C-alpha positions as CSV (number, residue, x, y, z in Angstrom):
1,M,24.0,39.2,18.6
2,K,20.9,40.8,17.3
3,N,21.0,43.6,14.2
4,P,20.8,47.1,15.6
5,E,18.9,48.3,12.3
6,S,16.3,44.8,13.0
7,V,15.9,46.1,16.2
8,K,15.0,49.4,15.4
9,H,12.5,49.4,13.0
10,G,11.4,46.4,14.9
11,L,11.7,43.1,13.1
12,L,12.5,41.1,15.6
13,S,9.9,40.3,18.0
14,S,10.0,38.3,21.0
15,R,8.5,34.3,21.1
16,R,7.5,35.3,24.4
17,S,4.9,38.1,22.8
18,M,3.2,36.4,20.4
19,P,1.0,33.0,22.0
20,S,2.0,30.0,20.0
21,V,-1.7,28.8,20.2
22,P,-4.8,30.2,20.8
23,A,-6.3,31.7,24.4
24,P,-8.3,29.1,26.0
25,I,-11.8,28.8,26.4
26,H,-13.0,27.9,29.6
27,R,-16.1,26.7,28.8
28,A,-16.5,23.6,26.6
29,A,-19.9,23.4,27.3
30,A,-21.5,27.5,26.3
31,Y,-18.8,27.4,23.5
32,H,-20.4,28.2,19.8
33,F,-17.8,25.6,18.2
34,E,-17.6,26.1,14.0
35,Y,-18.4,22.8,12.0
36,G,-15.2,21.1,10.4
37,E,-12.8,23.2,13.2
38,L,-10.7,20.9,14.9
39,Y,-10.2,21.8,19.0
40,L,-8.4,20.1,22.2
41,F,-10.4,19.3,25.2
42,H,-8.9,18.8,28.4
43,R,-10.9,17.9,31.6
44,H,-8.7,20.2,33.7
45,S,-6.1,22.0,32.3
46,A,-7.9,25.2,30.6
47,C,-4.5,26.3,28.3
48,C,-5.3,22.7,27.0
49,P,-2.0,21.8,26.5
50,A,-1.8,19.7,23.5
51,C,-0.3,16.9,25.2
52,G,-2.7,15.0,27.6
53,S,-5.9,17.0,25.8
54,L,-8.1,15.1,23.2
55,W,-8.2,16.2,19.3
56,G,-11.6,16.5,17.7
57,I,-12.6,18.0,15.1
58,F,-16.4,19.1,15.4
59,D,-19.7,17.3,14.0
60,K,-23.0,19.1,15.8
61,R,-24.1,19.7,18.8
62,V,-27.4,17.7,20.1
63,N,-29.2,18.6,22.7
64,G,-26.2,19.8,23.9
65,R,-24.4,16.9,23.3
66,I,-20.7,17.9,21.6
67,Y,-20.1,15.2,18.5
68,L,-17.1,14.2,16.8
69,E,-16.6,13.4,13.9
70,T,-13.2,12.0,14.3
71,S,-11.2,12.2,18.0
72,S,-7.6,11.3,19.1
73,P,-5.7,11.1,22.6
74,N,-2.3,10.7,21.3
75,L,-2.5,11.6,17.2
76,R,-1.8,7.7,16.9
77,D,-5.2,6.8,17.8
78,F,-8.3,7.4,16.4
79,R,-12.1,7.2,17.3
80,K,-14.9,8.0,14.8
81,W,-18.5,9.6,14.8
82,H,-18.9,9.4,18.5
83,L,-20.3,12.2,21.5
84,L,-17.4,13.8,23.1
85,P,-16.9,12.0,26.7
86,Q,-18.4,13.8,29.5
87,G,-15.7,15.7,31.9
88,Y,-14.4,18.1,29.0
89,R,-14.8,21.0,31.3
90,Y,-12.1,23.0,29.1
91,C,-11.8,23.7,25.1
92,R,-9.6,25.5,22.9
93,R,-9.1,25.5,19.0
94,A,-6.2,24.4,17.9
95,S,-3.7,26.1,16.3
96,R,-2.5,25.9,12.7
97,R,0.5,24.2,13.0
98,E,-1.5,21.3,15.3
99,L,-3.8,21.5,12.8
100,R,-1.5,20.4,10.5
101,D,-0.3,17.6,12.6
102,Y,-3.5,16.2,13.6
103,I,-5.3,15.7,9.6
104,A,-0.9,14.4,8.5
105,S,-1.4,11.8,11.8
106,L,-5.1,10.8,10.8
107,V,-3.4,10.1,7.3
108,Y,-1.0,8.0,8.1
109,S,-3.8,6.3,10.4
110,E,-6.3,6.0,7.1
111,C,-3.3,4.4,5.4
112,R,-1.7,2.1,7.9
113,T,-5.6,0.2,8.2
114,A,-6.1,0.3,5.0
115,E,-3.0,-2.2,4.2
116,K,-4.3,-4.3,6.7
117,T,-8.3,-4.6,5.2
118,P,-8.0,-7.6,2.8
119,H,-9.8,-6.4,-0.9
């Protein structure tokens, strides 16, 4: 049961009224990206759901092409320093929670790779 005082003073808010992720950007080709920021790219869905999107850290744009510092389709397998693959039409900036998950997964992947590399 809700506390009447908290409802009266507006201390409880509906989770539905607070978006969990930023609004999507519908035209990735025209979007102004910020260097070093994490974005989610999707081929078909304008909302760019976390599952099924390509997660990528923006590096630069050359001749209209987007270059990523790192990217992952599943937070397990990572690519470094590459062009955004063709066909990604939608994008949005990642939420803080998604950024945390991406960086933690990237660090874990780097540690696994370092353990496999002979010194």
